[in-house]
N, C-alpha and C positions, 0 to 999 in steps of 0.2 A: 652691685654698684649703685651708688646714690644717683638720684635723678633731679632734674630741674624741670618744672612745668613752664612752658612758654605758651601763654594763653592769649589768643587774639580774638577780638570782638568783631562786630558786624562790618561787612564790606571788605575786610582785609583778605578774604579769599579771592578777591579780584585784583590783588596786587600784581603789578606787571602790565595791566591794561587800564586800571582806574587812575585817572589823573597822574600820568607819569611825571608831569612837571612838578607835582607836589610830593608824590610817594616813590618816585623812581620807576625804573623799568624791570626790576627784578621781582620774582614771585616768592611765595612762601617756601617752595622747595629750595630756592637759592638761599633764603634766610636760614633754613635748617642746616644746609651744608656749611654755611659760614659759622654757625654756632657749634656744630659738631667739631669742626676744625679748631675753633677757639677752646672748646672744652678739653681737647687733646687727651681723651680717655679718662679724665678725672671724674666726670659725671655723664650720665645719659641725658640727652636732650629729648624731651617729650613735648613736641610742638603740636598745638591744636588750634583750630579756628572754628568759630560758630557765629551764626547770626542770631542765635537764640539766647536771650538773657538768662533763662532758667538753666540752660545747660552750662553756661559760664559760671553761674552761682554754684551749681553742683560740683564743678571742677574745683572751685575754691574750697568747698567742704572737704573734698578729697584731699586737698593740700593740708588742711588742718588735721584730718584723721591720720595722714601718713607722715606728717612733718616735712613735706616736700616744699622747698623754696619755689617761689613763683616770680616769673617775669610776666607782667600783665600789660597788654595794650588794650584798654577797654574800648578804644575807638569812640563811636558816637555815645556809648553809654557813659563815657567820662563825665559828661556835662549834666546828666540828670538822673542817673540810676541810683537812687538811694538804697534799693535792694542790693545792688552790686557793691555799693559802698559798705553796707553792713556786713556782707559776706567777706569782703576784703579785710575789714576790721577784725573779724574772727581769726583770720590768718595771722595778722601781726600780733594780736593779743595772745595768741598761742605761742608766741616767740618764734614764729616762722617768718623768714624774710619775704617781703613782697615788694618788688620794685616796679613802679608804674613807668612805662615807656611810651614814647610817641615818635613816629618816624619824622614828622614835621614838627615845627615849633608852634604849638597852638596859640601862643601869645603874639605871633607875627601874622596871624590869620584873622578871620572874622571875629567880631566881638563875642559872639555866643560861645566860641571855642576857648575863651580865656578862663573859664571857670571849670575846675575839676572837683567833683565831689569825692573823688578817690584819693587825691594827693594828701589830704589831712590824715589819712589812716595808713598810707603806704610807708614802708621803711625808707624809701627814697624815690626820686623822680628824675628821669633822664629824657630829654626831648631835643629834637632838632638835628640829630646827627644821622638821619637815614637809618639804615640797618645797623650802623655803628651804635645807635642808642641801645639796641639789644646786646651787642657785644660788650659795651661798657657795663650794662646791668649784670651780665654773666660774670664779668671780671669782679664786680663788687661782691657777688655771692661767693665766688670761689676764693676770694681773698679774705672773706670774713672769718 
């Protein structure tokens, strides 16, 4: 069965307890259940989280090497990680979909969050719908 990598960057392992007014009260296990239900057996959901930029980059290399579509929440790396941006570009230049997602709407938050170095190389960007951002990204991949 084909799979979709759902990659989450720094601090997202604290979902459910970190700023629930911004990120909601559900955790990554809840997100995985939601996506598995949405996939309905069409793809396997491979959900991962790391606080390590190098590990996230390695996972993007894996996506290139295996042709696996990516749903990426780069979290804080969104705003400044040119290394992650270059790895994300490898994914899309290989013809593999990469959708950038955000739980909150970065443009409705602090000014420093308004810039994404990832968006310009992503296949698409979805933000501001809570975990629904991930669900919409998965639908985009499944419908492509």
